[in-house]
C-alpha positions, 0 to 999 in steps of 0.5 A: 074920882074914884079914890083909896088907900091900904095900909101895909103895916109891916112896913108902915106904907099908906098905898093911895091910889087915885083914877079918872076925875079928881075932885078936890072933895073926894082929895080931902075926905082921904085926907079926912079918913086917914086921920080917923084911921087907928091903924094909921101913924103919922109917921107912915109913909105914903106912895100916892099913885095919880098916875091913872087921872085922866081930869083933874077938877082941882081947885087952888083953894082946894088944895089948900085945905087939902095942905091943911088937913094934912095926917102926916108928920114929923119923919113921914115921907111921901112920894107923889106918883105922877104922869102927865105934865097937868098932875105934875104941876098940881101936885107941886102947886100942893107940896109948896103949899104945905109951906114949913110941914114936918114930912117931906113930900117929893113928886115924881114920875117913876115908879122905881125911883119913887119906891127907892125914895121911901126906901122900899125895895122896887119890888114892893107891891101893895097889900091886897084889896079887900071889901073894907078899903075904902072908895071915895067918889062924891058921884057914887050911885047905889052899889046894891038895893039897900046901901046908901048912895054914900056916907056923908064923908063921901066914904062908901060904907063896906059892902054887904054881901 
């Protein structure tokens, strides 16, 4: 699964997106990288867009580990946007595994409802793509001849032109 995130610093929002095949390693790499990002704060809101995931390859142990890696804290609202019953079920399982986490997470199927729950306007859009956007994909192949296949954390280094 490729996955990425972008930060809307003005609105204090993390927009996370995954597509294709989802794995435990990629989801966990995403959480670790977000926690290390100096621009991120634990009270940010998050919109996780999982509507383009076509094959979830995640385990209950992987979802539990993901719950333990949660970088969000008190006051954070997080909306997980899904399109399929399978993803809805997996996202709800993750929600329950979080126990008494101090952030609030909801699994939703409707983008407008997710944005409203986060307190964002219905026409909110994430920031545009940048060459420095992190990409989490354990199956990466080199994008350029002089670029490594993947960083040790599973995060692709920024592209060099």
